[in-house]
DSSP file (Angstrom, degrees, kcal/mol; ACC not computed):
  #  RESIDUE AA STRUCTURE BP1 BP2  ACC     N-H-->O    O-->H-N    N-H-->O    O-->H-N    TCO  KAPPA ALPHA  PHI   PSI    X-CA   Y-CA   Z-CA
    1    1 A M              0   0    0      0, 0.0     2,-0.3     0, 0.0     0, 0.0   0.000 360.0 360.0 360.0 126.9    0.0    0.0    0.0
    2    2 A E        -     0   0    0      1,-0.0     2,-0.5     2,-0.0     0, 0.0  -0.647 360.0-141.0 -89.6 140.0    1.4    3.4   -1.0
    3    3 A K        -     0   0    0     -2,-0.3     2,-0.6     2,-0.0    -1,-0.0  -0.859   9.6-145.2 -99.8 130.6    1.3    6.3    1.2
    4    4 A N        -     0   0    0     -2,-0.5     2,-0.5     2,-0.0    -2,-0.0  -0.847  14.8-157.5 -94.3 123.2    0.6    9.7   -0.4
    5    5 A L        -     0   0    0     -2,-0.6     2,-0.6     2,-0.0    -2,-0.0  -0.865   4.2-150.6-104.2 134.1    2.4   12.5    1.4
    6    6 A L        -     0   0    0     -2,-0.5     2,-0.6     2,-0.0    -2,-0.0  -0.903  11.3-166.3-102.0 120.9    1.2   16.0    1.1
    7    7 A Q        -     0   0    0     -2,-0.6     2,-0.6     2,-0.0    -2,-0.0  -0.941   2.8-160.5-110.8 123.8    3.9   18.6    1.4
    8    8 A I        -     0   0    0     -2,-0.6     2,-0.4     2,-0.0    -2,-0.0  -0.892   4.1-163.4-106.5 124.7    2.9   22.1    1.9
    9    9 A L        -     0   0    0     -2,-0.6     2,-0.3     2,-0.0    -2,-0.0  -0.863   7.1-174.2-105.6 139.7    5.3   24.9    1.1
   10   10 A S        +     0   0    0     -2,-0.4     2,-0.3     2,-0.0    -2,-0.0  -0.942   7.3 167.8-129.9 156.0    4.9   28.3    2.4
   11   11 A G        -     0   0    0     -2,-0.3     2,-0.4     2,-0.0    -2,-0.0  -0.972  25.5-133.1-157.6 169.1    6.8   31.4    1.7
   12   12 A Q        -     0   0    0     -2,-0.3     2,-0.5     2,-0.0    -2,-0.0  -0.991  14.9-143.6-130.5 139.7    6.9   35.2    2.0
   13   13 A V        -     0   0    0     -2,-0.4     2,-0.4     0, 0.0    -2,-0.0  -0.903  20.5-169.5-104.7 127.7    7.7   37.7   -0.7
   14   14 A F        -     0   0    0     -2,-0.5     2,-0.2    46,-0.0    -2,-0.0  -0.923  24.9-116.0-120.4 142.8    9.7   40.7    0.4
   15   15 A D    >   -     0   0    0     -2,-0.4     3,-1.9     1,-0.1    45,-0.4  -0.521  24.1-130.0 -69.5 137.8   10.4   44.0   -1.4
   16   16 A E  T 3  S+     0   0    0      1,-0.3    44,-0.3    -2,-0.2    45,-0.3   0.754 108.7  54.6 -62.5 -22.8   14.2   44.4   -2.0
   17   17 A N  T 3  S+     0   0    0     42,-0.1    -1,-0.3    43,-0.1     2,-0.1   0.410  81.6 125.8 -90.8   2.6   14.0   47.9   -0.5
   18   18 A L    <   -     0   0    0     -3,-1.9     2,-0.4     1,-0.0    42,-0.4  -0.375  41.3-167.4 -64.4 136.0   12.4   46.6    2.7
   19   19 A Q        -     0   0    0     40,-0.2     2,-0.4    -2,-0.1    40,-0.2  -0.991   8.1-178.3-126.1 123.6   14.2   47.6    5.9
   20   20 A I  E     -A   58   0A   0     38,-3.0    38,-3.0    -2,-0.4    -2,-0.0  -0.915  25.5-113.7-124.8 148.4   13.2   45.9    9.1
   21   21 A S  E  >  -A   57   0A   0     -2,-0.4     4,-2.6    36,-0.2    36,-0.2  -0.174  35.8-102.5 -70.0 168.4   14.4   46.4   12.7
   22   22 A L  H  > S+     0   0    0     34,-0.9     4,-2.6    31,-0.3     5,-0.2   0.887 123.6  52.4 -59.6 -40.4   16.4   43.7   14.6
   23   23 A V  H  > S+     0   0    0      2,-0.2     4,-2.0     1,-0.2    -1,-0.2   0.940 112.3  44.0 -63.7 -47.5   13.2   42.8   16.5
   24   24 A E  H  > S+     0   0    0      2,-0.2     4,-2.7     1,-0.2     5,-0.2   0.893 112.1  53.7 -65.1 -38.0   11.2   42.3   13.3
   25   25 A F  H  X S+     0   0    0     -4,-2.6     4,-2.5     1,-0.2    -2,-0.2   0.927 109.4  48.4 -60.8 -45.8   14.1   40.4   11.7
   26   26 A C  H  X>S+     0   0    0     -4,-2.6     5,-1.8     1,-0.2     4,-0.9   0.877 112.5  48.8 -63.3 -38.0   14.1   38.0   14.6
   27   27 A Q  H  <5S+     0   0    0     -4,-2.0     3,-0.4     2,-0.2    -2,-0.2   0.942 113.1  45.7 -67.2 -47.0   10.4   37.5   14.5
   28   28 A I  H  <5S+     0   0    0     -4,-2.7    -2,-0.2     1,-0.2    -1,-0.2   0.909 121.6  37.8 -62.0 -44.5   10.3   36.9   10.7
   29   29 A C  H  <5S-     0   0    0     -4,-2.5    -1,-0.2    -5,-0.2    -2,-0.2   0.474 103.7-127.8 -90.0  -3.8   13.3   34.5   10.9
   30   30 A Q  T  <5 +     0   0    0     -4,-0.9     2,-0.3    -3,-0.4    -3,-0.2   0.952  66.1 125.3  53.7  55.7   12.3   32.9   14.2
   31   31 A I      < -     0   0    0     -5,-1.8    -1,-0.2    -6,-0.1     2,-0.2  -0.959  61.5-111.6-138.6 154.1   15.7   33.5   15.7
   32   32 A N    >>  -     0   0    0     -2,-0.3     4,-1.5     1,-0.1     3,-0.5  -0.568  26.9-117.2 -90.3 157.3   16.8   35.2   18.9
   33   33 A S  H 3> S+     0   0    0      1,-0.2     4,-2.8     2,-0.2     5,-0.2   0.792 110.8  62.8 -63.9 -30.0   18.7   38.5   18.8
   34   34 A T  H 3> S+     0   0    0      1,-0.2     4,-2.3     2,-0.2    -1,-0.2   0.918 104.6  47.5 -62.1 -42.1   21.8   36.9   20.5
   35   35 A E  H <> S+     0   0    0     -3,-0.5     4,-2.1     2,-0.2    -1,-0.2   0.899 111.9  50.1 -63.9 -39.7   22.3   34.6   17.5
   36   36 A V  H  X S+     0   0    0     -4,-1.5     4,-2.3     2,-0.2    -2,-0.2   0.919 109.5  50.9 -65.9 -43.4   21.8   37.5   15.1
   37   37 A I  H  X S+     0   0    0     -4,-2.8     4,-2.5     1,-0.2    -1,-0.2   0.921 110.6  49.2 -59.3 -45.0   24.4   39.6   17.0
   38   38 A E  H  X S+     0   0    0     -4,-2.3     4,-1.7     1,-0.2    -1,-0.2   0.884 110.5  50.8 -62.8 -37.8   26.9   36.7   16.8
   39   39 A M  H  X>S+     0   0    0     -4,-2.1     5,-2.5     2,-0.2     6,-1.3   0.857 110.4  48.8 -70.6 -34.2   26.3   36.3   13.1
   40   40 A V  H ><5S+     0   0    0     -4,-2.3     3,-0.9     4,-0.2    -2,-0.2   0.922 110.1  51.9 -68.1 -42.3   26.9   40.0   12.5
   41   41 A E  H 3<5S+     0   0    0     -4,-2.5    -2,-0.2     1,-0.2    -1,-0.2   0.834 112.2  46.4 -63.4 -32.3   30.1   39.9   14.6
   42   42 A E  H 3<5S-     0   0    0     -4,-1.7    -1,-0.2    -5,-0.2    -2,-0.2   0.515 117.6-110.8 -89.1  -4.8   31.3   36.9   12.5
   43   43 A G  T <<5S+     0   0    0     -3,-0.9    -3,-0.2    -4,-0.6    -2,-0.1   0.606  86.0 118.3  87.7  12.4   30.4   38.5    9.1
   44   44 A V  S   <S+     0   0    0     -5,-2.5     2,-0.3    -6,-0.2    -4,-0.2   0.915  81.8  24.8 -72.9 -44.3   27.5   36.1    8.3
   45   45 A L        -     0   0    0     -6,-1.3    -2,-0.3    -9,-0.2    -1,-0.1  -0.852  66.7-162.1-120.8 155.3   25.0   39.0    8.3
   46   46 A E        -     0   0    0     -2,-0.3    16,-0.1    -3,-0.1    -6,-0.0  -0.941  17.3-134.8-139.6 116.0   25.4   42.7    7.7
   47   47 A P        -     0   0    0      0, 0.0    11,-0.2     0, 0.0     3,-0.1  -0.358  12.0-137.9 -64.5 150.2   22.8   45.3    8.8
   48   48 A V  S    S+     0   0    0      9,-2.7     2,-0.3     1,-0.2    10,-0.2   0.683  82.0   1.5 -83.1 -18.8   22.1   47.9    6.1
   49   49 A S  B    S+B   57   0A   0      8,-1.2     8,-1.8     2,-0.0    -1,-0.2  -0.987  87.8  71.8-159.6 165.7   22.1   50.7    8.7
   50   50 A G        -     0   0    0     -2,-0.3     6,-0.1     6,-0.2     7,-0.1   0.176  49.2-134.1  99.9 143.7   22.6   51.4   12.4
   51   51 A I  S    S+     0   0    0      5,-0.1     2,-0.2     1,-0.1     5,-0.0   0.894  88.1  39.2 -96.1 -54.1   25.6   51.5   14.6
   52   52 A S  S >  S-     0   0    0      1,-0.1     3,-1.8     4,-0.0     4,-0.5  -0.583  92.6-107.6 -93.6 161.5   24.5   49.6   17.7
   53   53 A H  G >  S+     0   0    0      1,-0.3     3,-0.5     2,-0.2   -31,-0.3   0.751 118.6  62.8 -63.2 -22.3   22.3   46.5   17.6
   54   54 A Q  G 3  S+     0   0    0      1,-0.2    -1,-0.3   -32,-0.1   -32,-0.1   0.760 110.1  41.1 -69.2 -22.5   19.4   48.5   18.9
   55   55 A E  G <  S+     0   0    0     -3,-1.8    -1,-0.2   -34,-0.1    -2,-0.2   0.402  87.8 125.3-103.7  -0.1   19.6   50.6   15.8
   56   56 A W    <   -     0   0    0     -3,-0.5   -34,-0.9    -4,-0.5     2,-0.4  -0.292  36.8-170.7 -66.6 142.2   20.2   47.9   13.2
   57   57 A Y  E     -AB  21  49A   0     -8,-1.8    -9,-2.7   -36,-0.2    -8,-1.2  -0.995   4.0-162.1-131.0 140.4   18.0   47.5   10.2
   58   58 A F  E     -A   20   0A   0    -38,-3.0   -38,-3.0    -2,-0.4     2,-0.2  -0.821   5.8-143.3-119.6 158.8   18.1   44.5    7.8
   59   59 A N    >>  -     0   0    0     -2,-0.3     4,-1.1   -40,-0.2     3,-0.7  -0.536  38.6 -90.2-111.8-178.2   16.8   44.0    4.3
   60   60 A S  H 3> S+     0   0    0    -42,-0.4     4,-1.9   -45,-0.4     5,-0.2   0.786 122.7  62.7 -66.3 -27.4   15.3   41.1    2.4
   61   61 A R  H 3> S+     0   0    0    -45,-0.3     4,-2.5     1,-0.2    -1,-0.2   0.861  99.9  54.2 -63.7 -34.6   18.7   39.9    1.3
   62   62 A A  H <> S+     0   0    0     -3,-0.7     4,-2.5     2,-0.2    -1,-0.2   0.852 105.5  53.5 -67.2 -35.2   19.7   39.4    4.9
   63   63 A I  H  X S+     0   0    0     -4,-1.1     4,-2.1     2,-0.2    -2,-0.2   0.934 111.7  44.3 -63.7 -45.9   16.6   37.2    5.4
   64   64 A N  H  X S+     0   0    0     -4,-1.9     4,-2.0     2,-0.2    -2,-0.2   0.895 113.3  51.4 -65.4 -40.1   17.7   35.0    2.5
   65   65 A R  H  X S+     0   0    0     -4,-2.5     4,-2.5     1,-0.2    -2,-0.2   0.910 109.6  50.0 -62.7 -43.3   21.3   35.0    3.7
   66   66 A L  H  X S+     0   0    0     -4,-2.5     4,-2.6     1,-0.2    -2,-0.2   0.911 108.8  51.8 -63.6 -42.4   20.2   33.9    7.2
   67   67 A R  H  X S+     0   0    0     -4,-2.1     4,-1.7     1,-0.2    -1,-0.2   0.893 112.1  46.1 -61.3 -40.5   18.1   31.1    5.8
   68   68 A T  H  X S+     0   0    0     -4,-2.0     4,-2.3     2,-0.2    -1,-0.2   0.886 111.6  52.7 -68.2 -39.5   21.0   29.8    3.8
   69   69 A A  H  X S+     0   0    0     -4,-2.5     4,-2.3     1,-0.2    -2,-0.2   0.906 107.9  50.7 -61.2 -42.9   23.3   30.2    6.8
   70   70 A K  H  X S+     0   0    0     -4,-2.6     4,-2.6     2,-0.2     5,-0.2   0.884 109.5  50.9 -64.3 -39.1   20.9   28.1    9.0
   71   71 A R  H  X>S+     0   0    0     -4,-1.7     4,-2.9     2,-0.2     5,-0.5   0.915 111.1  47.9 -64.3 -42.3   20.8   25.4    6.3
   72   72 A L  H  X5S+     0   0    0     -4,-2.3     4,-1.4     1,-0.2     6,-1.3   0.887 113.8  48.2 -63.7 -38.6   24.6   25.3    6.2
   73   73 A Q  H  X5S+     0   0    0     -4,-2.3     4,-0.6     4,-0.2    -2,-0.2   0.916 119.8  36.4 -67.7 -44.9   24.8   25.2   10.0
   74   74 A Q  H  <5S+     0   0    0     -4,-2.6    -2,-0.2    -5,-0.2    -3,-0.2   0.921 124.9  36.4 -77.2 -46.0   22.2   22.4   10.3
   75   75 A D  H  <5S+     0   0    0     -4,-2.9    -3,-0.2    -5,-0.2    -2,-0.2   0.890 133.4  21.9 -78.2 -41.1   23.0   20.2    7.3
   76   76 A L  H  <<S-     0   0    0     -4,-1.4    -3,-0.2    -5,-0.5    -1,-0.2   0.460  93.2-129.4-110.0  -3.9   26.8   20.5    7.1
   77   77 A E     <  +     0   0    0     -4,-0.6     2,-0.3    -5,-0.3    -4,-0.2   0.862  45.7 168.0  56.3  39.7   27.5   21.5   10.7
   78   78 A I        -     0   0    0     -6,-1.3    -1,-0.2     1,-0.1    -2,-0.1  -0.628  31.8-124.4 -83.1 140.7   29.7   24.5    9.6
   79   79 A N     >  -     0   0    0     -2,-0.3     4,-2.6     1,-0.1     5,-0.2  -0.299  32.6 -94.7 -79.5 171.0   30.7   27.0   12.2
   80   80 A L  H  > S+     0   0    0      1,-0.2     4,-2.5     2,-0.2     5,-0.2   0.872 123.3  49.4 -60.6 -42.5   30.0   30.7   11.8
   81   81 A P  H  > S+     0   0    0      0, 0.0     4,-2.0     0, 0.0    -1,-0.2   0.909 113.9  48.1 -64.1 -36.9   33.3   31.8   10.3
   82   82 A G  H  > S+     0   0    0      2,-0.2     4,-2.8     1,-0.2    -2,-0.2   0.904 110.7  50.9 -67.2 -40.5   33.0   28.9    7.8
   83   83 A I  H  X S+     0   0    0     -4,-2.6     4,-2.9     2,-0.2     5,-0.2   0.919 108.5  51.9 -62.1 -43.7   29.4   30.0    7.0
   84   84 A A  H  X S+     0   0    0     -4,-2.5     4,-2.1     1,-0.2    -2,-0.2   0.926 112.8  45.5 -58.8 -45.8   30.5   33.6    6.4
   85   85 A L  H  X S+     0   0    0     -4,-2.0     4,-2.4     2,-0.2    -2,-0.2   0.934 113.5  48.7 -63.3 -48.0   33.2   32.4    4.0
   86   86 A A  H  X S+     0   0    0     -4,-2.8     4,-2.5     1,-0.2    -2,-0.2   0.901 111.9  49.3 -62.1 -41.3   30.8   30.0    2.2
   87   87 A L  H  X S+     0   0    0     -4,-2.9     4,-2.5     2,-0.2    -1,-0.2   0.910 110.8  49.7 -64.8 -42.3   28.1   32.7    1.8
   88   88 A D  H  X S+     0   0    0     -4,-2.1     4,-2.2    -5,-0.2    -2,-0.2   0.903 112.5  48.0 -62.8 -40.6   30.6   35.2    0.4
   89   89 A L  H  X S+     0   0    0     -4,-2.4     4,-2.4     2,-0.2    -2,-0.2   0.888 110.9  50.1 -68.2 -39.8   31.9   32.6   -2.1
   90   90 A L  H  X S+     0   0    0     -4,-2.5     4,-2.2     2,-0.2    -2,-0.2   0.894 111.1  50.0 -62.8 -40.4   28.3   31.7   -3.1
   91   91 A Q  H  X S+     0   0    0     -4,-2.5     4,-2.3     2,-0.2    -2,-0.2   0.914 110.3  50.1 -63.6 -42.1   27.5   35.4   -3.6
   92   92 A E  H  X S+     0   0    0     -4,-2.2     4,-2.5     2,-0.2    -2,-0.2   0.913 109.3  51.1 -62.7 -43.3   30.7   35.8   -5.7
   93   93 A I  H  X S+     0   0    0     -4,-2.4     4,-2.4     1,-0.2    -1,-0.2   0.917 109.9  50.6 -58.8 -44.9   29.7   32.8   -7.8
   94   94 A E  H  X S+     0   0    0     -4,-2.2     4,-2.0     1,-0.2    -2,-0.2   0.913 109.9  49.4 -60.8 -43.8   26.3   34.3   -8.4
   95   95 A Q  H  X S+     0   0    0     -4,-2.3     4,-2.1     1,-0.2    -1,-0.2   0.907 110.8  50.2 -63.3 -42.2   27.8   37.7   -9.4
   96   96 A L  H  X S+     0   0    0     -4,-2.5     4,-2.1     1,-0.2    -1,-0.2   0.885 108.5  52.3 -63.4 -39.0   30.1   35.9  -11.9
   97   97 A R  H  X S+     0   0    0     -4,-2.4     4,-2.0     1,-0.2    -1,-0.2   0.894 108.5  50.9 -62.4 -40.2   27.2   34.0  -13.4
   98   98 A K  H  X S+     0   0    0     -4,-2.0     4,-1.3     1,-0.2    -2,-0.2   0.900 109.3  51.1 -63.8 -41.1   25.3   37.2  -13.9
   99   99 A Q  H  < S+     0   0    0     -4,-2.1    -2,-0.2     1,-0.2    -1,-0.2   0.894 108.7  51.3 -62.5 -40.0   28.4   38.8  -15.6
  100  100 A I  H  < S+     0   0    0     -4,-2.1    -1,-0.2     1,-0.2    -2,-0.2   0.901 109.7  49.7 -64.5 -40.9   28.7   35.8  -17.9
  101  101 A K  H  <        0   0    0     -4,-2.0    -1,-0.2     1,-0.2    -2,-0.2   0.752 360.0 360.0 -70.6 -22.8   25.0   36.0  -18.9
  102  102 A S     <        0   0    0     -4,-1.3    -1,-0.2    -3,-0.2    -2,-0.2   0.461 360.0 360.0 -75.9 360.0   25.3   39.7  -19.7
């Protein structure tokens, strides 16, 4: 007897110009602020504005970057400095692909 599995995917669409506070960022990504602060300190994430973490604002790219970082951390057990390097390299590959297509 075959079992049919129903997989439900959900997502959110964000404007590229969106800027959200640290609190909103944590709520959307379901992460605590301590983890976000550590990720900023290690270069995994970069706020688009603000000097102190109370003033930080993030954009939709940071949301995508965090989601990728969490997958790298969970699936491959990479530490934060390794994740920062991997994300930077993935971003560079994407930019090079865009240049080739142009």
